[in-house]
Steps between C-alpha positions, in 0.01 A plus 500: 500500500151613408188389316620665177824285509308169565231581242747574222734203481551424135331198340766255384724574803665202658441483870709277727671354198186288447169690451423694179271788586175509300311773685426663835192369677514737797741749644528720807768668706640185651506271197311345215355186358589396149393247242820323384611202307728264697779396273555181689146362460369732206190562709333825598550596858424789721809659659451712810786744564560709809745793539782436752440849634164376623647172618755677720211622723403267783141497378595444133726211585240342732217534238722361225604198706147437603354518144773284353481253785121458473519473121736216513306314783158523351424222262142465356354465158340849528810676628783644272818295547823688572817376333818669607635793703775731376685756712785738388642830613229709340183278481326199644251303297316175475350326200158333503250349261332754273119499505341717233181690573606783731534538876304312770381844625355592154339154474335534831380857423365388166321197635341704783371763255358229273333309793716194425614288799873414512 
């Protein structure tokens, strides 16, 4: 898998028999994050997908389990809620709330250049 693969999934594609892909939010060599509509709830969600090739490395598996584990444990009004985890032979993914407005990194960079405290 590579960044081109993850960046070019076709809008309208049905992922995990449940999520209708709207657009790619971010992609790199190990996976991507997508804005999707959940057919079960009819709500927008972010779906983060990882390549199984990356997950078969000890570091990849450890990082995936840590990220998913923490995302399901953390509950606070200012933290995105994770919903479900999906694993098959080719990919692993988890769905979470979708928050419009870009990445946290971009928000922090923007607020620091504008002199706004976060």
